[in-house]
C-alpha positions as CSV (number, residue, x, y, z in Angstrom):
1,M,110.9,158.7,147.5
2,E,111.4,155.0,148.4
3,H,109.8,153.9,151.6
4,I,112.1,152.0,154.0
5,W,110.5,150.1,156.9
6,R,112.0,150.6,160.3
7,P,110.7,149.2,163.6
8,N,109.0,152.1,165.3
9,S,108.0,150.3,168.5
10,K,109.2,147.8,171.0
11,L,106.5,145.4,169.9
12,E,107.7,145.4,166.3
13,M,111.3,144.8,167.4
14,A,110.3,141.9,169.6
15,L,108.3,140.3,166.7
16,S,111.4,140.7,164.5
17,R,113.7,138.9,167.0
18,A,111.1,136.1,167.5
19,A,111.0,135.5,163.7
20,V,114.8,135.1,163.6
21,C,114.8,132.7,166.5
22,L,112.1,130.6,164.8
23,A,114.2,130.4,161.6
24,V,117.2,129.2,163.6
25,A,115.2,126.6,165.4
26,S,113.7,125.3,162.2
27,V,117.2,124.8,160.7
28,F,118.3,122.9,163.9
29,L,115.3,120.6,163.9
30,Q,115.8,119.8,160.3
31,A,119.5,118.8,161.0
32,L,118.7,116.9,164.2
33,P,117.5,113.5,162.6
34,T,120.6,113.4,160.5
35,A,122.8,114.0,163.6
36,L,121.0,111.3,165.6
37,S,121.2,108.8,162.7
38,Q,125.0,109.3,162.7
39,Q,125.3,108.7,166.4
40,A,127.5,105.7,167.1
41,S,126.0,102.7,168.8
42,P,127.4,102.1,172.2
43,I,127.3,98.4,171.6
44,T,130.4,96.5,170.4
45,L,130.5,92.9,169.3
46,N,133.8,91.2,168.6
47,Q,135.1,87.7,168.0
48,H,138.6,86.3,168.8
49,P,140.3,85.0,166.8
50,K,139.1,86.8,163.7
51,E,139.3,83.5,161.7
52,I,138.0,80.0,162.6
53,K,139.7,77.1,161.0
54,P,138.6,73.5,161.7
55,T,141.0,71.5,163.9
56,I,143.5,74.4,164.0
57,T,141.5,77.0,166.0
58,K,141.7,76.1,169.7
59,S,139.0,78.4,171.0
60,L,136.4,81.0,169.9
61,T,135.3,83.9,172.1
62,I,132.4,86.3,171.2
63,T,132.3,89.5,173.4
64,C,129.6,92.1,173.6
65,A,130.4,95.3,175.5
66,L,128.5,98.5,176.2
67,V,130.2,101.8,177.1
68,D,128.4,104.1,179.5
69,Y,128.0,107.2,177.5
70,Y,124.3,106.9,176.4
71,I,122.9,104.8,179.2
72,K,122.7,105.8,182.8
73,T,121.6,102.4,184.1
74,L,122.2,99.2,182.2
75,T,119.7,96.4,183.0
76,S,120.6,93.6,180.6
77,L,122.9,92.3,177.9
78,A,122.0,89.3,175.6
79,I,123.8,87.5,172.8
80,F,121.9,85.8,170.0
81,R,123.0,83.3,167.4
82,N,120.8,83.0,164.3
83,S,118.1,84.9,166.3
84,V,118.2,82.4,169.1
85,E,119.3,83.7,172.6
86,I,122.4,81.8,173.7
87,A,123.5,83.8,176.8
88,S,122.5,86.8,179.0
89,V,123.4,88.8,182.1
90,T,121.0,91.1,184.0
91,V,120.9,93.2,187.1
92,Y,118.9,90.4,188.7
93,S,121.1,87.4,187.8
94,G,124.6,86.6,186.8
95,P,125.8,85.5,183.4
96,K,123.9,82.4,182.1
97,G,124.2,80.2,179.0
98,F,121.2,78.5,177.3
99,V,122.8,76.3,174.6
100,D,126.0,74.2,174.2
101,K,126.1,73.8,178.0
102,D,128.8,71.1,177.8
103,T,131.1,73.1,175.6
104,M,130.3,76.8,176.2
105,T,131.4,79.0,179.1
106,V,129.8,82.4,179.9
107,A,131.2,85.4,181.7
108,G,129.8,88.9,182.2
109,N,129.1,91.8,184.5
110,I,126.9,94.9,184.3
111,S,126.9,96.1,187.9
112,A,129.5,98.8,187.3
113,I,127.4,100.7,184.7
114,A,125.3,102.5,187.3
115,S,128.4,104.1,188.9
116,G,129.4,105.5,185.5
117,G,132.5,105.3,183.3
118,E,133.0,101.6,182.9
119,A,131.7,99.1,180.3
120,G,129.3,96.3,180.9
121,Y,130.2,93.1,179.0
122,L,129.0,89.6,178.2
123,S,131.2,86.9,176.6
124,V,130.8,83.3,175.4
125,T,133.7,80.9,174.7
126,W,133.9,77.5,173.0
127,Q,136.9,75.2,173.0
128,D,137.7,73.5,169.7
129,P,134.9,75.4,167.8
130,S,133.1,73.7,164.9
131,E,130.6,74.7,162.2
132,S,127.9,74.5,165.0
133,Q,129.3,77.7,166.5
134,T,129.2,79.7,163.2
135,G,126.3,82.0,162.1
136,N,124.9,85.5,162.5
137,F,125.5,86.7,166.0
138,S,123.9,89.8,167.5
139,C,124.0,91.6,170.9
140,E,121.2,93.6,172.5
141,G,121.6,96.0,175.5
142,N,118.7,97.5,177.4
143,G,118.6,100.1,180.1
144,L,117.6,103.6,181.1
145,S,118.8,106.9,179.6
146,G,119.8,110.0,181.5
147,S,116.2,111.1,181.4
148,D,115.0,107.7,182.7
149,H,113.6,106.6,179.4
150,A,113.9,103.0,178.4
151,V,116.5,102.6,175.6
152,S,117.7,99.6,173.6
153,Y,120.8,99.2,171.4
154,S,122.0,96.3,169.3
155,T,124.7,95.3,166.8
156,S,125.5,92.2,164.8
157,L,128.4,90.1,163.5
158,A,128.8,87.2,161.1
159,V,131.0,84.3,162.2
160,V,132.2,82.0,159.5
161,M,134.6,79.0,159.2
162,T,137.5,79.2,156.8
163,A,139.2,76.2,155.3
164,P,142.9,75.8,156.5
165,N,145.6,76.2,153.9
166,L,149.1,74.7,153.6
167,S,150.6,77.7,155.6
168,D,148.2,76.9,158.5
169,V,149.4,73.3,158.6
170,V,153.0,74.5,158.6
171,D,152.3,76.9,161.5
172,F,150.4,74.1,163.3
173,I,153.4,71.7,163.0
174,H,155.7,74.5,164.3
175,Q,153.5,75.0,167.4
176,L,153.6,71.2,167.9
177,D,157.4,71.4,167.8
178,I,157.4,74.2,170.4
179,I,155.1,72.1,172.7
180,D,157.3,69.1,172.2
181,R,160.5,71.0,173.1
182,K,159.0,72.5,176.3
183,Y,157.8,69.1,177.5
184,K,161.2,67.7,176.8
185,E,162.9,70.6,178.7
186,T,160.6,69.9,181.7
187,I,161.4,66.2,181.6
188,N,165.1,66.8,181.4
189,A,165.0,69.2,184.3
190,Q,163.1,66.7,186.5
191,A,165.5,64.0,185.4
192,Q,168.4,66.2,186.6
193,T,166.6,66.9,189.9
194,I,166.2,63.1,190.4
195,K,169.8,62.6,189.7
196,D,170.9,65.3,192.2
197,L,168.7,63.8,194.9
198,Q,170.1,60.4,194.3
199,N,173.6,61.8,194.7
200,Q,172.5,63.4,198.0
201,V,171.1,60.1,199.2
202,A,174.4,58.4,198.5
203,Q,176.2,61.0,200.7
204,L,173.9,61.0,203.7
205,S,173.9,58.6,206.6
206,S,170.7,59.7,208.4
207,K,168.0,57.0,207.9
208,D,165.2,59.5,208.3
209,T,166.7,61.9,205.8
210,V,167.4,59.2,203.3
211,K,163.8,57.9,203.6
212,D,162.5,61.4,203.0
213,L,164.6,61.9,199.9
214,Q,163.7,58.5,198.6
215,N,160.0,59.4,199.0
216,Q,160.7,62.6,197.0
217,I,162.4,60.6,194.3
218,T,159.5,58.2,194.1
219,Q,157.0,61.1,193.8
220,L,159.1,62.9,191.2
221,T,159.5,59.6,189.2
222,T,155.7,59.2,189.3
223,D,155.1,62.8,188.2
224,L,157.6,62.4,185.4
225,A,155.9,59.2,184.1
226,K,152.5,61.0,184.1
227,K,153.8,64.0,182.3
228,N,155.5,61.8,179.8
229,S,152.3,59.9,179.2
230,T,150.4,63.2,178.8
231,L,153.0,64.4,176.3
232,Q,152.8,61.2,174.2
233,T,149.0,61.4,174.2
234,S,149.2,65.1,173.1
235,I,151.7,64.4,170.4
236,S,149.7,61.5,169.1
237,G,146.5,63.6,168.9
238,L,148.3,66.5,167.2
239,E,149.9,64.1,164.7
240,K,146.5,62.7,163.8
241,R,145.1,66.2,163.3
242,V,148.1,67.1,161.0
243,S,147.7,63.8,159.1
244,T,143.9,64.5,158.6
245,L,144.5,68.1,157.4
246,E,147.2,66.8,155.0
247,I,144.8,64.2,153.6
248,W,142.1,66.9,153.1
249,I,144.4,69.4,151.5
250,A,145.8,66.8,149.2
251,R,142.2,65.7,148.2
252,S,140.6,69.1,148.1
253,T,139.6,68.6,144.5
254,E,137.5,65.6,145.5
255,F,136.2,66.7,149.0
256,Q,134.5,70.0,149.9
257,A,134.3,69.8,153.7
258,L,136.0,68.1,156.7
259,S,134.0,67.5,159.9
260,E,135.2,67.8,163.5
261,P,136.2,64.5,165.1
262,Y,133.3,62.3,166.3
263,N,134.1,59.1,168.4
264,S,137.6,59.0,167.0
265,H,136.4,59.3,163.4
266,I,136.1,62.2,160.9
267,Y,133.9,62.6,157.9
268,M,134.6,64.1,154.5
269,L,131.9,65.3,152.1
270,S,132.5,64.8,148.4
271,R,132.7,67.8,146.2
272,K,130.9,66.2,143.3
273,G,127.9,63.8,143.1
274,V,128.5,60.2,142.2
275,A,127.1,59.3,138.8
276,T,127.7,55.5,138.8
277,N,127.3,52.6,141.1
278,I,127.8,53.3,144.8
279,D,130.0,50.4,145.7
280,S,131.6,49.0,142.5
281,G,133.9,50.3,139.8
282,N,137.0,52.5,139.8
283,D,135.0,55.7,140.0
284,S,132.5,54.5,142.6
285,A,131.9,56.3,145.8
286,Q,133.4,53.5,147.8
287,N,136.6,53.4,145.7
288,V,137.1,57.2,146.2
289,C,136.7,56.8,150.0
290,N,139.2,53.9,150.0
291,S,141.8,55.8,148.1
292,A,141.5,58.6,150.7
293,G,142.3,56.1,153.5
294,G,138.7,55.6,154.6
295,Y,135.4,54.0,153.5
296,L,131.8,55.0,152.9
297,A,130.4,56.2,156.2
298,E,128.8,53.5,158.4
299,I,126.1,55.1,160.7
300,D,125.6,53.0,163.8
301,S,123.4,55.1,166.1
302,M,120.9,57.9,166.1
303,A,123.5,60.3,167.7
304,E,125.9,59.6,164.8
305,L,123.1,60.0,162.3
306,N,122.2,63.4,163.8
307,F,125.9,64.5,163.7
308,A,126.4,63.4,160.1
309,S,123.1,65.0,158.9
310,T,123.9,68.3,160.7
311,F,127.4,68.4,159.1
312,T,126.2,67.6,155.5
313,R,123.2,69.9,155.5
314,K,125.5,73.0,155.6
315,Y,126.9,72.1,152.2
316,T,123.9,70.8,150.2
317,A,122.3,73.1,147.7
318,A,119.6,75.5,149.1
319,G,116.2,74.1,148.6
320,S,117.3,70.5,147.8
321,T,116.4,67.5,150.0
322,G,120.1,67.1,150.6
323,Y,120.4,63.3,150.0
324,V,124.0,62.1,150.7
325,W,125.0,58.4,150.2
326,V,126.5,56.4,153.1
327,G,127.9,52.9,153.1
328,T,124.9,50.7,154.1
329,K,123.2,48.3,151.7
330,F,120.2,45.9,151.7
331,Y,121.0,42.3,150.8
332,P,118.0,40.4,149.4
333,S,119.7,37.1,150.0
334,D,119.2,37.3,153.8
335,G,116.8,40.3,154.0
336,K,119.2,42.3,156.1
337,W,120.7,45.8,156.0
338,R,124.5,45.6,156.3
339,H,127.4,48.0,156.2
340,M,129.4,47.5,152.9
341,T,132.9,47.6,154.5
342,S,132.5,45.9,157.9
343,G,129.6,43.7,156.9
344,A,128.0,44.5,160.3
345,E,124.2,44.2,160.4
346,I,122.2,47.3,161.3
347,G,118.7,47.3,162.5
348,I,117.3,50.6,161.3
349,P,114.1,50.6,163.5
350,D,116.3,49.9,166.5
351,L,118.0,53.4,166.1
352,G,114.7,55.2,166.8
353,P,111.2,55.8,165.5
354,S,112.4,58.7,163.3
355,A,115.5,57.0,161.8
356,C,113.9,56.5,158.4
357,Q,112.1,59.0,156.3
358,W,110.0,56.3,154.5
359,D,109.9,52.6,155.3
360,C,113.5,51.6,154.5
361,D,112.2,48.0,153.8
362,G,114.7,47.4,151.0
363,A,111.9,46.0,148.8
364,G,112.9,45.2,145.2
365,S,116.4,45.0,143.9
366,D,119.6,46.1,145.7
367,K,118.9,49.2,147.8
368,C,121.4,51.6,149.5
369,L,120.9,54.2,152.2
370,S,121.4,57.9,152.0
371,I,120.9,60.5,154.8
372,E,118.7,63.6,154.5
373,N,118.7,67.1,155.9
374,N,116.0,66.1,158.4
375,N,118.3,63.7,160.4
376,A,116.8,60.5,158.8
377,F,117.7,57.7,156.3
378,E,116.2,57.2,152.9
379,D,116.6,54.1,150.7
380,D,116.9,54.1,147.0
381,V,118.4,52.0,144.1
382,C,122.2,51.8,144.5
383,F,123.0,54.2,141.6
384,G,124.7,57.6,141.8
385,S,121.8,59.9,140.8
386,G,124.3,62.8,141.2
387,R,124.1,62.7,145.0
388,Y,127.1,63.6,147.2
389,F,128.6,60.8,149.3
390,L,130.1,60.8,152.8
391,C,133.5,59.1,153.6
392,E,134.5,58.1,157.2
393,I,138.2,58.0,158.3
394,E,139.6,56.7,161.6
395,H,141.1,59.7,163.5
């Protein structure tokens, strides 16, 4: 007869139940890491607008937010760009920015987190963003959990710049038309107000009332002149931007990148390296720049050299020294460095002790200048060597 085991004591029944509980706990513990790994991060990092286009995008905002469902007390939020901290807000200090202090504004608040239910946030905003504001952004939030353990969460976001297309230019012109129409409506309304006041002056005999109305007319006339001047300046600036974009789009096969304005000038980087002489011949770098309405870039200060080098290094091949031809040449006849287009003399040592990578003495035959990735000049024989070249256009 088959023997069937049955618990015959309270001790055996308790041991049996304990074995079942241990089995259930084992299954739970095996599933716990997977569940925790699937737990959503409470950190969000967003950019507005979603696309950045040179000249067209008016502002860029990066916002980091933390929702209070994993953290009991938030102590700090920080935003990083390319691993460099650019802004933060803590329980001890308000929102602060550490870079781009002339162009970046910072906002944020984390005091509401401790009371529960609300989100702490930190945001940074740039007007007229450029390539300098692109890169890999990340946000880090630190605080205490419900069990008073230190916790930290983070997330990241890649911000890139997209070249504008013809549709963007059309939309830009449409917005310009809207602004122009609104200004004109305002000017027409004020002109009608002035006309109505003038009619009232003609009908009144009280000297004090007439004087008061005349003062109002004078003030309105002054305001109208200022607004009209502002309108003309705005339209002129927008027309220049549209013209620049049209040039770039029309010459996109020759130029790979367009810079932000610098001292009323813009710079365009060639798509191909020049293989012939720099300043002579139909296919020379100077001739290509001339046909685009500009000339080989003429660098006149260390600030302009830093701006041009920072712009070009984003597009030179990884690992290369990034030489890019500019429009300055050494003339053995008088032993001077001069710009090819304006003929102006440039004293390279006067720009600063680090303005030249080597000696830039122009020794030997004709020498031309190029700029490097390390914000310095380098002189070489005026022959293409396959290097890119930089054109400058008045903006």
